[in-house]
C-alpha positions in Angstrom: -24.2 -16.6 12.7 -21.1 -16.8 10.7 -20.9 -17.1 7.0 -18.4 -19.0 5.1 -16.5 -16.7 2.6 -16.4 -17.8 -1.1 -13.1 -18.9 -1.2 -13.1 -20.9 2.0 -16.5 -22.6 0.8 -15.1 -23.6 -2.4 -12.2 -25.2 -0.5 -14.6 -27.1 1.4 -16.8 -28.2 -1.3 -13.6 -29.5 -3.0 -12.8 -31.5 0.2 -16.3 -33.0 0.3 -16.3 -33.8 -3.4 -13.2 -36.0 -2.7 -14.9 -38.1 0.0 -16.8 -40.3 -2.4 -13.7 -41.0 -4.5 -11.8 -42.3 -1.3 -15.0 -44.6 -0.4 -14.8 -46.0 -3.8 -11.4 -46.9 -3.7 -12.1 -48.8 -0.5 -9.9 -46.9 2.1 -9.1 -43.9 4.0 -5.4 -42.4 3.2 -2.7 -43.0 5.7 -1.8 -39.4 5.9 -3.4 -36.2 4.9 -0.8 -35.7 2.3 -2.0 -38.4 0.1 -5.4 -36.9 -0.1 -6.5 -35.5 -3.6 -8.5 -32.7 -4.3 -9.6 -31.5 -7.9 -8.1 -27.9 -8.7 -10.2 -24.9 -7.7 -11.9 -23.5 -10.8 -12.0 -19.5 -10.4 -12.9 -17.1 -13.2 -12.6 -13.5 -12.6 -15.9 -11.7 -12.4 -17.2 -9.8 -15.3 -16.6 -6.0 -14.7 -19.6 -5.2 -17.3 -21.9 -6.8 -15.0 -21.2 -4.1 -12.3 -20.5 -1.0 -14.1 -22.9 1.9 -14.5 -22.6 5.6 -15.4 -23.8 8.3 -13.3 -24.5 11.9 -14.8 -21.5 13.7 -15.7 -19.7 10.4 -16.7 -18.9 9.4 -13.2 -18.3 5.4 -13.2 -20.0 3.5 -10.5 -19.6 -0.2 -9.8 -22.4 -1.9 -7.8 -22.7 -5.2 -6.2 -26.2 -6.4 -4.9 -25.7 -8.4 -1.8 -28.6 -9.5 0.4 -26.6 -11.7 2.8 -26.9 -8.9 5.6 -28.7 -5.7 5.8 -25.4 -3.6 5.3 -24.2 -1.3 2.6 -20.4 -0.4 2.1 -19.5 2.5 -0.3 -16.1 3.7 -1.2 -15.6 6.9 -3.2 -12.2 7.5 -4.8 -11.0 10.9 -5.9 -7.9 12.0 -7.5 -6.7 14.0 -5.0 -3.8 13.8 -2.3 -0.4 14.8 -1.4 0.7 15.1 -5.1 -1.3 18.3 -5.1 0.1 20.0 -2.2 2.1 23.2 -2.7 5.8 23.9 -1.5 5.6 24.2 2.4 1.9 22.5 2.7 3.3 19.1 3.4 0.5 17.2 5.2 -2.3 19.5 3.8 -4.1 16.6 2.1 -4.2 14.4 5.1 -5.1 17.3 7.4 -7.9 18.2 4.9 -9.3 14.6 5.0 -9.1 14.4 8.7 -11.2 17.7 9.2 -13.6 16.8 6.5 -14.7 14.0 8.9 -14.2 15.6 12.2 -15.0 19.2 11.3 -18.9 19.1 10.8 -20.9 19.7 7.5 -23.9 21.5 6.1 -26.0 22.7 9.0 -24.6 20.3 11.3 -21.8 21.3 13.8 -18.8 19.0 14.5 -20.6 17.7 17.7 -24.0 17.1 16.1 -22.4 15.4 13.0 -20.8 13.0 15.1 -23.9 12.3 17.0 -25.9 11.8 14.1 -23.5 9.2 12.9 -23.6 7.6 16.1 -27.3 7.5 16.3 -27.5 6.0 12.5 -24.8 3.4 13.6 -22.8 4.6 10.4 -19.2 4.8 10.1 -18.0 7.5 7.6 -14.1 8.0 7.2 -11.9 9.9 4.7 -8.4 9.0 4.0 -5.8 10.8 1.9 -2.7 9.1 0.2 -0.1 10.1 -2.2 -2.3 10.1 -5.4 -5.8 9.5 -4.1 -8.5 10.1 -1.3 -11.0 7.7 -0.2 -14.4 8.5 1.3 -15.8 5.2 2.8 -19.3 4.7 4.3 -20.6 1.6 6.2 -24.0 1.6 7.4 -27.2 -0.3 7.8 -29.3 -0.6 4.5 -32.3 1.0 6.1 -30.1 4.0 7.1 -28.7 4.4 3.6 -30.8 7.6 2.6 -29.7 9.4 5.7 -26.4 8.3 5.6 -26.0 9.4 2.0 -27.2 12.8 3.0 -24.3 13.0 5.6 -21.7 11.9 3.2 -22.5 14.4 0.6 -22.8 17.1 3.1 -19.3 16.3 4.1 -18.1 16.3 0.4 -19.9 19.4 -0.7 -20.1 21.5 2.5 -17.5 20.8 5.2 -17.4 23.2 7.9 -13.8 22.6 9.1 -14.6 23.7 12.5 -11.9 25.8 13.9 -11.8 24.5 17.5 -11.7 21.0 16.2 -8.9 22.0 13.9 -6.6 23.4 16.6 -7.1 19.9 18.8 -6.2 18.2 15.5 -3.1 20.3 14.9 -2.1 19.8 18.5 -2.2 16.1 18.3 -0.2 16.2 15.0 2.2 18.4 16.6 2.8 15.9 19.5 3.3 13.0 16.9 5.8 15.2 15.1 7.7 15.7 18.4 8.0 12.1 18.8 9.5 11.3 15.5 12.9 10.3 16.8 11.5 8.0 19.5 11.2 5.0 17.1 14.5 4.1 15.1 12.1 2.7 12.4 10.6 6.2 12.0 14.0 7.4 11.5 15.0 4.9 8.9 11.8 5.5 6.9 12.2 9.2 6.8 15.7 9.2 5.8 15.3 6.3 3.3 12.6 8.6 1.6 15.0 11.3 1.3 17.9 9.3 0.0 16.0 7.6 -2.6 13.6 10.3 -3.8 14.6 13.5 -2.2 12.7 15.9 0.1 10.6 17.6 -2.7 9.2 14.4 -4.1 5.7 13.1 -2.9 7.6 10.1 -1.4 10.1 12.0 0.4 8.1 15.0 1.7 7.8 15.7 5.5 5.9 17.9 7.7 7.5 20.4 10.2 6.1 22.1 13.0 6.3 25.4 11.3 4.6 24.2 8.2 1.8 22.5 10.4 1.4 25.9 12.3 0.9 27.8 8.9 -1.9 25.6 7.7 -4.9 27.5 8.7 -8.6 26.9 8.2 -8.4 28.9 4.9 -5.7 26.5 3.4 -8.1 23.5 4.0 -11.1 25.4 2.4 -9.1 26.4 -0.6 -7.6 22.8 -1.0 -11.0 21.1 -0.6 -12.6 23.6 -3.1 -9.7 23.2 -5.8 -9.3 19.4 -5.5 -12.5 17.8 -4.4 -14.3 17.5 -7.8 -17.1 15.3 -8.8 -15.9 14.8 -12.4 -12.8 12.7 -11.2 -14.8 10.6 -8.8 -15.2 6.7 -9.1 -17.8 4.8 -6.9 -17.9 1.4 -5.7 -20.9 -0.1 -3.6 -21.9 -3.4 -2.3 -24.6 -4.6 -0.1 -28.3 -4.8 0.5 -29.4 -2.4 -2.3 -31.5 -2.1 -5.5 -29.1 -1.1 -8.1 -31.5 1.2 -10.2 -32.9 2.9 -6.9 -29.3 3.4 -5.7 -28.1 5.0 -8.9 -30.9 7.2 -8.8 -30.1 8.5 -5.4 -26.5 8.8 -6.2 -27.3 10.7 -9.4 -29.5 13.2 -7.7 -26.9 14.2 -5.0 -24.1 14.2 -7.4 -26.0 16.7 -9.7 -26.3 19.1 -6.7 -22.5 19.1 -6.3 -21.3 22.2 -8.2 -17.5 22.4 -7.9 -15.2 24.5 -10.1 -11.3 25.0 -9.8 -8.3 24.5 -11.8 -7.9 21.3 -13.8 -6.5 18.6 -12.0 -2.9 17.4 -13.4 -3.1 13.8 -14.2 -1.0 11.6 -14.3 0.7 13.2 -11.3 3.8 15.0 -12.1 7.0 14.8 -9.5 10.6 15.7 -9.7 13.0 12.9 -11.2 14.3 11.0 -8.2 18.3 10.8 -8.4 19.4 8.5 -5.7 23.1 8.6 -4.8 24.4 5.1 -4.0 26.7 4.4 -1.0 26.5 3.5 2.6 24.7 6.0 5.0 24.4 5.9 8.8 22.4 7.5 11.5 23.7 7.5 15.0 21.1 6.2 17.6 21.7 4.2 20.8 19.8 0.9 20.3 20.7 -2.7 20.8 19.8 -3.7 17.3 20.6 -1.9 14.1 17.9 -1.3 11.8 18.8 -1.6 8.0 17.5 -1.1 4.6 19.3 -2.0 1.4 18.0 -1.1 -1.9 17.6 1.1 -5.2 15.0 2.9 -7.3 13.1 0.4 -9.2 10.7 0.0 -12.2 7.4 1.3 -12.9 4.2 0.1 -15.0 4.8 1.5 -18.5 2.6 -1.2 -19.8 0.1 -3.4 -17.8 1.0 -6.4 -19.9 4.7 -6.1 -19.5 6.1 -9.5 -19.0 9.1 -8.0 -17.2 6.9 -6.8 -14.5 5.5 -10.1 -13.8 9.0 -11.5 -14.0 10.1 -9.0 -11.1 7.1 -10.2 -9.1 8.2 -13.8 -9.2 12.0 -12.9 -8.8 11.2 -11.0 -5.5 9.2 -13.8 -4.3 12.0 -16.1 -4.6 14.7 -13.7 -3.3 12.9 -12.3 -0.2 9.2 -12.3 -0.8 7.8 -14.8 1.5 8.8 -17.1 4.6 10.7 -19.6 2.6 12.6 -17.2 0.2 16.5 -17.2 0.0 17.0 -14.1 2.1 14.8 -14.9 4.8 16.1 -18.7 4.9 19.8 -17.6 5.2 19.5 -14.7 7.5 16.7 -15.6 9.6 16.5 -19.5 9.8 20.1 -20.7 8.9 22.0 -18.0 10.8 19.5 -16.7 13.3 20.7 -13.2 12.7 17.3 -11.5 12.6 13.7 -12.3 13.5 12.4 -10.8 10.2 14.4 -10.4 6.9 13.1 -10.1 3.3 12.7 -8.0 0.2 10.2 -6.1 -1.6 9.9 -5.1 -4.9 7.3 -2.0 -5.3 6.7 -1.4 -8.8 5.7 2.2 -9.4 2.5 3.5 -10.7 3.4 7.1 -11.6 7.1 7.2 -10.8 9.7 4.7 -10.3 9.1 2.2 -7.4 11.8 0.9 -5.1 13.6 -2.5 -4.3 14.3 -3.0 -0.5 15.8 -5.5 1.5 15.0 -4.7 5.1 16.0 -6.3 8.3 17.0 -5.5 12.2 20.0 -7.4 13.7 22.3 -7.2 16.7 24.6 -4.5 16.3 27.6 -7.0 15.8 25.8 -9.1 13.3 24.4 -6.3 11.1 27.2 -6.4 8.7 27.0 -10.3 8.4 23.4 -10.1 7.6 23.8 -7.3 4.9 26.7 -9.3 3.4 24.4 -12.5 3.0 21.6 -10.3 1.6 24.0 -8.9 -0.9 25.3 -12.4 -1.8 21.7 -13.6 -2.7 21.1 -10.5 -4.9 24.4 -11.4 -6.7 23.4 -15.2 -7.1 19.7 -14.4 -8.4 21.5 -12.1 -11.1 24.0 -14.8 -11.9 22.3 -18.2 -11.9 19.0 -19.6 -12.8 16.6 -20.2 -10.0 15.7 -23.8 -9.4 12.4 -25.2 -11.0 11.2 -26.0 -7.5 11.7 -22.4 -6.3 10.2 -20.9 -9.6 7.0 -23.4 -9.2 6.5 -22.3 -5.5 6.8 -18.7 -6.3 4.4 -18.8 -9.1 1.8 -20.9 -7.1 1.9 -18.1 -4.5 0.6 -15.7 -6.8 -1.7 -17.9 -8.8 -3.3 -19.8 -5.8 -4.0 -16.7 -3.7 -5.6 -14.8 -6.6 -9.1 -15.7 -6.1 -8.9 -13.9 -2.7 -8.6 -10.6 -4.5 -12.4 -11.2 -5.3 -13.4 -12.8 -2.1 -16.5 -10.6 -1.2 -18.6 -8.4 -3.6 -17.3 -5.3 -2.1 -13.6 -6.4 -3.2 -14.8 -7.0 -6.5 -16.3 -3.6 -7.0 -13.5 -1.9 -5.2 -11.1 -3.5 -7.5 -12.8 -2.5 -10.6 -13.2 0.9 -9.3 -9.4 1.0 -8.7 -8.7 0.2 -12.2 -10.8 3.1 -13.3 -8.9 5.5 -11.1 -5.6 4.4 -12.0 -6.2 3.9 -15.8 -5.5 0.2 -15.4 -7.6 -2.1 -18.0 -9.8 -4.9 -16.6 -8.2 -7.2 -18.7 -5.1 -7.0 -16.5 -6.9 -9.4 -13.8 -8.2 -11.7 -16.8 -4.6 -12.2 -17.8 -3.1 -12.1 -14.5 -2.5 -15.8 -13.8 -1.7 -16.7 -17.4 1.2 -14.0 -17.3 2.6 -15.3 -13.8 2.5 -18.8 -15.3 4.4 -17.7 -18.4 7.6 -16.6 -16.0 10.4 -19.1 -16.6 13.8 -19.3 -15.0 15.3 -17.2 -17.9 13.1 -14.3 -17.3 13.8 -14.2 -13.6 17.5 -14.0 -14.2 17.1 -11.4 -16.9 15.0 -9.3 -14.9 17.3 -9.6 -11.9 20.3 -8.7 -13.8 18.7 -5.7 -15.3 16.8 -4.3 -12.5 19.1 -5.3 -9.3 22.0 -3.2 -9.9 24.8 -3.3 -7.2 26.3 -0.1 -8.6 23.1 1.7 -8.0 22.0 0.6 -4.4 22.1 2.2 -1.3 22.4 1.0 2.3 21.1 2.7 5.5 21.8 1.8 8.9 20.4 3.4 12.3 22.0 2.2 15.2 25.2 2.3 17.4 27.9 2.7 14.7 30.8 1.9 17.2 29.3 -1.6 17.8 28.0 -2.1 14.0 31.1 -1.0 12.1 33.6 -3.9 13.4 31.1 -6.7 12.4 30.7 -10.2 14.1 33.4 -11.6 16.6 34.2 -14.5 14.2 35.5 -12.0 11.6 32.9 -13.3 8.9 32.0 -9.7 8.1 32.5 -6.2 8.7 31.2 -3.0 7.4 34.2 -2.0 6.0 33.8 -4.7 3.2 30.6 -3.2 2.0 30.0 -0.3 -0.4 33.6 0.4 -0.8 34.5 0.4 2.6 33.4 4.2 3.4 30.2 5.5 5.0 28.6 8.9 5.3 27.0 9.8 8.5 23.6 11.6 8.3 22.3 13.7 11.2 19.8 12.9 13.7 17.4 15.6 12.7 15.3 17.7 15.2 11.9 16.0 15.0 10.0 19.4 14.9 12.3 21.2 12.5 14.0 18.4 10.6 17.1 20.4 10.7 20.4 18.9 11.8 20.9 19.0 15.5 24.0 20.9 16.5 
């Protein structure tokens, strides 16, 4: 039997509440657009109602939800790609994969899998740039047994050697296919251009590096970086809070881990992107393109400029009705999808990107239009209608961030992991509403700088360079008229092919 989500239920109740008003006025509206509904009232949940402290100062957020006999748990640790040493690219992800697949405690890899299957429990580990998440999804009456497996995985992984070789073989096959998709080439080269090969955003594994990652490397990485003192816990489901905290505390007390201090916040090289037009030759019918630059980062969580950037990007290329999407896709029919993204960085500068793919002959025209729209939003105030719609997209969708009990506790746990104050969410909508046309133009002028931008094209350059048949645009008109060809690298070594 399905359940209404809270946001959908609130919408339905608002609709039903309007029915008596229609009846009292003596008629049914001629068109649905004439219906009126009261505004949705939503208050951010109080984080203190969910927050608890476990032994060792570990923070846990717990939401009791008895709707179904299920429990979801997410443990977030401050370990990930940023702790890899030189030549260890991919070690964090490989360690995470083998934590789950390599057996734990007294159970072999096969026995561990069988036990999870018997319990109908899902247990996964995923490593990212700055954090790793261990997630558990189980039936509530199987919680104790599932927690035993989870903590065995965390504290006593076996890193089965045979399973590791299978995993490395699969990874090597994926490395060998890195040039098959032009989108993979675009992403790889863009990361290098923007951040450099030594930055966590640009690092790439090679076949030789993968071969050197033996079992001892995984054991060391786990021992040194999987530590209880830098853990944040989120739990939602059919639990009794006091009993759950006791079970977690008992298991955490038995987790003895030592090692070097985890550097926090993560330290990374300063990215130094060199502006210009870059290209990679690949014979494909549509050129894949990204235009952009290094962006801003969160210095203060209440910085009005960051909220201005969010709204500015929404108008420029963030949704289906945005300027770039409308002109490139709808008006000119040059691309199926075209838009922009402004990723505000957490620990290093983020990035601003415009991306699209278009027929080789129309790449130049689509790029020209995108650059025109960047120049326009820097030079002219946005309209009141655009501003209202962009802000509404953030404000109206905001309750969905807290749609389920698990989303609530995951959000607050992420705050702790990132060092973000919970008041960020309390003030979020007011800060978005405070954005005006002046601020949008000011942040666009400051943070979108054509002199700092790069453009990367993957495709058949002989067909791309001349531009469209009508002469509306050609690549020689962009970025000073010159381009630098980047090599199509060997997928295993990443060395330029001869």
